[in-house]
Backbone bond lengths (Angstrom), bond angles and torsions (degrees), N, CA, C in turn:
res aa  C-N    CA-C-N  psi(-1)  N-CA   C-N-CA  omega(-1)  CA-C   N-CA-C  phi
1 M - - - 1.444 - - 1.512 107.43 -
2 S 1.338 116.21 146.94 1.473 118.62 179.16 1.518 109.89 -153.07
3 G 1.311 113.71 162.31 1.443 121.03 178.57 1.528 112.15 84.12
4 E 1.324 114.01 -147.21 1.467 120.19 -177.95 1.531 109.41 -104.98
5 I 1.326 114.24 142.03 1.468 119.84 173.95 1.522 105.73 -111.40
6 D 1.303 115.74 104.83 1.469 119.97 -174.80 1.541 109.27 -143.76
7 I 1.300 116.32 -166.84 1.462 121.38 -176.19 1.519 112.44 -61.73
8 F 1.337 116.87 -26.22 1.464 120.28 -179.16 1.536 112.58 -83.98
9 T 1.319 116.96 -34.77 1.463 119.72 -175.55 1.537 113.46 -97.92
10 S 1.309 117.07 -16.33 1.473 121.69 -175.32 1.530 114.27 -59.17
11 P 1.331 119.35 -45.56 1.472 117.98 -177.49 1.531 112.62 -59.81
12 A 1.332 117.23 -44.57 1.478 120.27 -179.47 1.539 110.03 -67.51
13 L 1.329 116.36 -40.62 1.455 119.26 179.29 1.519 110.33 -62.68
14 R 1.316 117.73 -43.46 1.462 121.28 178.23 1.521 111.26 -56.86
15 E 1.321 116.61 -48.17 1.462 121.18 -179.86 1.521 110.85 -62.64
16 D 1.327 116.86 -41.92 1.477 120.84 179.49 1.534 109.92 -62.53
17 L 1.300 117.69 -46.81 1.446 120.52 -177.10 1.531 111.71 -69.07
18 L 1.309 118.14 -37.56 1.452 119.57 176.36 1.535 110.59 -66.22
19 G 1.320 116.46 -33.26 1.455 119.86 174.67 1.510 111.89 -66.04
20 V 1.301 117.35 -39.80 1.467 121.90 178.10 1.541 109.93 -64.41
21 L 1.313 116.63 -37.05 1.468 119.67 179.54 1.521 111.58 -59.36
22 R 1.322 117.40 -32.27 1.459 120.03 -179.54 1.527 111.82 -60.61
23 Y 1.321 116.26 -26.82 1.482 120.67 -177.17 1.519 112.16 -106.57
24 S 1.302 117.98 3.95 1.467 121.57 -179.62 1.517 109.56 -87.95
25 R 1.280 116.25 149.97 1.473 121.76 -179.66 1.531 110.85 -99.06
26 S 1.329 116.31 -66.96 1.461 118.08 -175.78 1.514 113.36 -136.30
27 L 1.350 118.15 -9.52 1.466 120.49 -175.75 1.522 109.53 -146.57
28 L 1.309 115.47 132.69 1.478 122.22 173.15 1.520 108.11 -124.21
29 I 1.302 117.46 115.36 1.450 121.96 179.21 1.523 108.80 -101.75
30 L 1.323 115.46 124.96 1.461 122.34 178.80 1.517 109.25 -107.06
31 D 1.318 117.28 113.32 1.446 123.34 -179.80 1.525 108.78 -83.78
32 L 1.315 116.43 114.76 1.454 121.80 -176.02 1.537 111.70 -97.60
33 S 1.317 118.31 6.83 1.472 121.35 -173.99 1.542 111.75 -61.29
34 G 1.309 118.31 -25.49 1.458 120.56 -179.72 1.516 115.21 -96.59
35 V 1.317 116.77 2.11 1.468 120.34 -177.89 1.541 109.13 -81.99
36 A 1.316 116.07 115.71 1.459 121.70 -177.49 1.507 112.70 -87.77
37 A 1.343 117.43 -30.44 1.454 121.13 -178.10 1.521 108.61 -154.99
38 C 1.318 115.07 152.61 1.458 121.12 -179.85 1.527 107.26 -153.24
39 N 1.346 115.51 137.53 1.458 118.98 176.73 1.540 109.08 -120.28
40 A 1.289 116.83 -166.72 1.459 121.45 -176.67 1.530 112.71 -58.83
41 C 1.321 116.86 -35.32 1.462 119.84 178.88 1.537 109.65 -64.06
42 G 1.315 116.01 -41.33 1.468 120.87 179.19 1.516 111.29 -65.22
43 L 1.311 115.96 -42.00 1.456 119.79 179.20 1.536 109.41 -64.89
44 G 1.332 115.83 -36.52 1.462 119.93 177.27 1.518 112.49 -62.51
45 V 1.321 116.43 -36.05 1.473 120.59 177.44 1.532 108.53 -65.35
46 L 1.324 117.43 -45.98 1.458 120.31 -178.96 1.524 111.45 -60.86
47 V 1.326 116.32 -44.26 1.457 120.96 179.45 1.535 110.61 -65.44
48 G 1.315 117.29 -44.49 1.458 120.55 -179.70 1.513 113.47 -63.16
49 V 1.317 115.63 -41.73 1.461 120.13 179.20 1.519 109.88 -67.75
50 Q 1.328 116.50 -39.67 1.460 119.70 179.73 1.525 110.26 -64.83
51 R 1.314 117.35 -39.75 1.479 120.37 178.14 1.523 111.10 -65.39
52 R 1.324 117.27 -44.94 1.457 120.51 179.12 1.514 110.52 -62.64
53 A 1.327 116.44 -42.87 1.472 120.96 179.08 1.514 110.86 -60.52
54 K 1.324 116.23 -42.40 1.460 120.32 -179.31 1.522 111.55 -59.60
55 T 1.336 117.26 -40.95 1.465 119.65 178.81 1.523 111.61 -66.37
56 M 1.336 116.85 -20.68 1.457 121.62 -179.69 1.532 111.81 -96.43
57 G 1.342 115.91 2.06 1.452 120.00 -179.29 1.530 113.27 78.30
58 I 1.321 116.71 22.34 1.456 122.81 -178.40 1.530 108.66 -109.06
59 T 1.313 115.84 134.27 1.461 121.41 176.27 1.531 109.25 -94.40
60 V 1.311 116.23 130.46 1.464 122.53 175.84 1.528 106.88 -98.71
61 V 1.326 115.21 131.80 1.462 121.61 178.12 1.529 108.02 -126.51
62 L 1.325 116.11 130.11 1.468 121.24 175.70 1.531 107.12 -95.87
63 T 1.327 116.32 137.79 1.460 119.69 -179.68 1.519 111.01 -135.60
64 A 1.329 115.05 153.30 1.456 126.02 173.17 1.539 115.86 53.87
65 P 1.360 117.06 43.49 1.466 117.31 177.24 1.528 110.75 -69.49
66 R 1.302 116.02 143.82 1.479 121.34 172.72 1.530 107.80 -67.05
67 P 1.335 117.36 163.14 1.474 119.24 -178.36 1.542 112.75 -54.08
68 Y 1.312 117.48 -40.66 1.470 120.87 178.97 1.536 110.20 -58.09
69 M 1.310 114.97 -48.33 1.469 120.17 -177.53 1.519 110.43 -67.29
70 S 1.305 118.63 -37.84 1.478 121.91 177.64 1.509 109.53 -61.62
71 R 1.325 118.60 -44.58 1.474 121.80 179.37 1.527 110.32 -64.17
72 L 1.317 116.57 -40.55 1.476 120.05 179.79 1.530 110.74 -64.24
73 L 1.308 116.63 -46.42 1.460 119.94 178.72 1.517 112.30 -63.38
74 H 1.352 116.06 -38.33 1.457 120.32 178.67 1.525 111.25 -68.82
75 S 1.329 116.99 -44.82 1.481 119.80 -175.62 1.526 111.88 -68.08
76 T 1.344 116.87 -25.82 1.472 119.58 178.37 1.513 112.52 -92.44
77 G 1.338 116.59 -8.66 1.452 120.36 179.88 1.529 113.02 84.28
78 L 1.316 117.34 1.74 1.454 119.36 -179.69 1.515 113.04 -69.55
79 D 1.321 117.01 -20.57 1.453 119.40 176.86 1.524 111.84 -66.51
80 R 1.339 116.00 -15.88 1.472 120.50 177.19 1.509 112.80 -95.80
81 S 1.331 117.49 -20.04 1.471 118.60 -177.59 1.543 112.44 -104.62
82 I 1.314 117.45 -18.72 1.465 121.93 174.52 1.517 107.00 -116.27
83 S 1.307 115.84 130.42 1.480 120.05 -176.91 1.527 110.37 -62.43
84 M 1.326 114.64 142.31 1.468 121.99 -179.47 1.518 109.31 -123.17
85 M 1.319 115.87 142.85 1.459 123.16 174.74 1.518 108.11 -124.67
86 A 1.324 117.18 145.35 1.480 121.06 179.36 1.499 110.09 -70.63
């Protein structure tokens, strides 16, 4: 993933990730190293995809978030509900 995840990019990202879930078996790793900015819409996509994946028996793991993204995930508590990898 790269760029900004906001109200303009969230719908397409949601559709892309839900499409990827169709071909995933047990693990979906989302590389956040290229994400420059994220707002509530972006967080909503991550939560929604994680919930859908869980119902399908798929674990979502976030990896390599930039410091900004790490702080955002921590301050919202999402770092405790979505698995994180260094």
